[in-house]
N, C-alpha and C positions, 0 to 999 in steps of 0.2 A: 186706582184701578189698572191703569196702564202698566204700572210696575209689577203688579201681581200677574197680569197676563203674560208679560215677557218672562217672568220667572217660571211660570207653568210650561211655556214653550221650551225652555232650556232644560228644565229639571228632569224630564223623563229619560234623557240620554246622558245626563251628566255623570262623568266618571265611569261610564261603561264602554268597553271596547267595541269596535265595529264587528258584528257577527259575520258579515259577509264582505271581507276586504277584497275578494277577487272580483266582486261586482263593481267596486268603486274605481278600480284601476286595472290596467293590463299588466300581465306578468312582465318583469323587467326585460327578459330576452325577447319579448314580442314588441317592445316599445318602438314606435316609428323612429327611424334614424334622425338625428339632429342634423340640421342643414350644415354641410361642410363643403368647402371649395375643393373641387377635383380638377386637376390640370388635364390638358389634352394628352400630355405625355403619359400621365398615369392611366388615362382612359385607354391608351393603346396597349397597356399591359405587356410591357417589354419583357417581363420575366417569362412570358410564355414563348418567346421567340426561339429558344433552343429546341423546342418541339418541331419547329419548321426547318431549322438548320440541320439537325441531326440526320433525318432521312435523306436529304439531298447529298450530304457528305458520304453516306454509305453508298447511295446509288452511283455517285461519281467514282468511288473506289472500285465498285463492281465493274464499271465500264472499263476501268484500267486493266482489270484482269483479262479482258478481251482485246486490249490494245486499241480502244476506241475512245479514249478520254479526250474531251473538248472543254477548254476553259470557257469559251463563249457560251456553249450550251449549259454548262454547269452553273454559270452566273445567272443565266436567264431562268433556269429551274429554281434557283435560290430566290430570284425576285418574285417568281410565281408563288412559291411557298410562303415567303415572308408577307407578301401583299395579301394573300388569302388569310393568313393568321391574324394580321392586324385588322383586316376587313371584317372577319367574323367576330373579333373582339368588339369593334364598334357596332356591329349589327346586333350582337347580343345586348350590348349596353342600351341601344335604342329600343329593341323589342321588349326586353324585360322592364325597362323604364316606363314605357307607355302602358304595359299591362298592369303595372303596380307591383310586380314581383320583387323589385329591389327596395320597396318601401320599408321592409323590416330586415334587410340583410345585415349579417353580423360581420362580413368580411370587408375588404377595402371598398371605399365609396365608388359610385359610378356617376358619370357625367349627367345622364338623363335623370336617374332616380334622385340625385342630390340637387337637381336644378341648376347645376353649374353651367350647363349648355342647353340651348333649345333642342328638342327632339329632332326637328328637321335638320339642324346643323349636324348632329351626330349621324343621322341617316345619310346625309350628303357625303360626309367623310368616308363612311363605310362604302358607299357606292364608288367613290373615287378610287379607293384601294382595290375594290373588285375590278375596276376598269384597268388599273395598272396590271393586275394579274392577267387579264384578258389580252392586253397589249403584248405583254411578254410572252404569253402563249402563242400569239400569232407569229411573233418573231421566231419562236422555236419551230413552228410549223414550216415557215418559209425556209429556214436553214436546213432542217432535217428532211424536208420533202415528205413528211408523214401527214397527210392531209386530213386524217380523221382526229387528230389531236384536239382541235377546237371543240369537238363533241364532248371529249373527256373533261376539258376545261369548264364547259358549261355545266356539266354534272357536278363538278367540284364547287362551282359558285353557287349552284342551286342547294347543294348540301350545306354549304356555309350559311346561306340565308334562312333556310327552312329549319335549322337547328332550334332557333327560338322565334323565328318569324313566321308569318302566315297564320291562318286560322287554326291549324292543327300542327304546331311545331313538334317534330319527333323527339326533341330534347325533353319535352314535358311528358313523354310517355315511356321514358326509360331506354331509348335507343341511342343516346348520345355517345356512350362508350363504344358501341359497335361502329358508329360512323367515324369516330376518332381513330380507332384501330385500322379501319380500311383506308381512310384518306391520308392520315398523317403517319401511317405505317406502311402498308403494302403499296398504295398507289403512288405516294410521293417517292418511295425508294425505287420500286420497279420502274416507275415512269421515267425517273432521272436516268436510269441505266438504259432503258429502251431507246429514248430519243438520241442517244449517243452510239449505242452499239447495234440497234435494230433487233435485239433479242434480250432475254432476261435470264441469266443463269440462276441455278438453285441458290447460290450464295445470296443473291439479291432478295429473293423471296424469304429466305430464312432470317436474314438480318433485318429485313423489313418487318417481319413479324415480331422480332425482338424489340425493336424501337417502338413498334405499335403497342406492345404490352405496357411499356413505360408511359407512353402518352395516355393510354387508357387508364393507368393507375393514377396519373395526375388528375384526370377528370373525376375519378371515383373519390379521392380524398378531398377534392374541392367541393364536391356535392355533399359529401359526408359532413362537412362543416356547416352546410346550410340546410340540413335535414328539417329542422323544426320550422324554419321560416319558409322553406319550399312547401311544406305540408300546409301551412297556413294560407299561402297564396295559390294553392292548387297545382303546383308544379310537381308532377309525379316522376321524379328521376328514379334511376335504378337504386340510388342510395336511400330514398324514402321508402322504397319497397323492401329493401334488405335490412334497414335499420343500421344504427351506428356500428354495432359489433360485426354484423355481416359485411358491411362496407370495409371495415378495417381488415378483416380476414381476406377479403377479395383483393384489396390494395396490396397487402403483403404477398399474396400468392402471385399476383401479376409481376411484382418486382423480382421475386425469386425466380419465376419462369424466364424472365428476360435474361437473368444472369446464367441460367442453365443453357439458354440458347447461345449465349457468348461462349460458354464452355464447350458446347458441341462444335461451334465453328473453330475453336482452338485446336481441335483434333486434327484438322487439316491445315490451319494457319497458326503456327505456334506462337507468333507474336500477339495473337488475341488473348493469350493467357494473362497478359498485363492488364486486361480489362477486369480481371478478378480483384484488382486493388479497389475497384469501385464499391466493393463491399464495405470499405471504410466510410462510405457515405450512405449506402443502402441500408446497412444494419442500424445505424442511428436513426434513420428516417422511419424504419419500421417500428423501432422501439418507441419513438416519440408518438407515432400514429396510434400505437396500441395503448399508450398511457395518457394521451392528450385529454386535457380537461377544459381547454379554451380554444377560441378561434385563432388566437395568436400562435398557439403551438401547431395548429393545422397549417397555418401560413408557412411556418418553418419547414414542415414536412414537404409542402409544395416547392419551396426553394431548393431543398436538398434533392427532390425528385427531378426538377428541371436541370439542375447541375449534373445529375447522373445521366440524364438524356443527352446533354451536350457532350460529355466525356464518352459516352457509349457510341454516339454517332461519329465523332471525330476519331475515336480509337479504332473502330471497325473500318472506317473509310481509309485511314492510314494503313491498316493491316492489309487490306486488299490492294491498295495502290503500291505499297513498297514491300 
């Protein structure tokens, strides 16, 4: 009797395929990340640092136009920019990790999301770097005697934190690109010039917009890589609203506009024409972005874009300085 019963239990489904495979397992690209060890160095996302270096180089070059260049103030501005960049990287790691946003990410692993470090430790490191930025900002204030600079610094720190932190992070509502353009484009460039020269020439605003477009493009392609997983976690970035095709078109447009800005500057500063060699990097980056079929290809686009940002910043800074 027991043998027959066991056969009856097995026989109805024997040899028949599962009619509802989607119900039995999650799609592969939504599968939770496998535990992986992420180092603190990787968590700092060093590849993003050119986005902090470039605007400071441009701003310092613009200060040279007005014969007010200062090595001390330039280095301090660089410390502020780098500390804010690393701080926001760790803050994003912490906030996205505790929200569960990174549970299904397809890009490089994160400290909090992978369990490689306790959330509190990641938050502490983020706050340490924000503190370094504040300390450097205070030093700039004392040297430059511009006493309202700390207010600007606090706004920058708040913008870094509330990108993915707080109850309603603006990065989750599609405003990340705008913030990147403003703070890692206009504010970083014009601010570096102003603390040295006490004024901001047109070149600083124009070049700041140019590097801001590149920084914005980096965030666009980064978010385009994570469209599906961000939708699943409820993160409504600009990329999730525009879709993959719209995001790629936007990315290419931003990169092209930045090169047009460099060409416009070259009308007055002929050495800036050398920046057009950056097309040797920009063109492949745009092509890979348009044809990308994997997260690894999007990572390649990110690397090419950050290299472009560094060359753009150093090139324009040297153009203005010499």
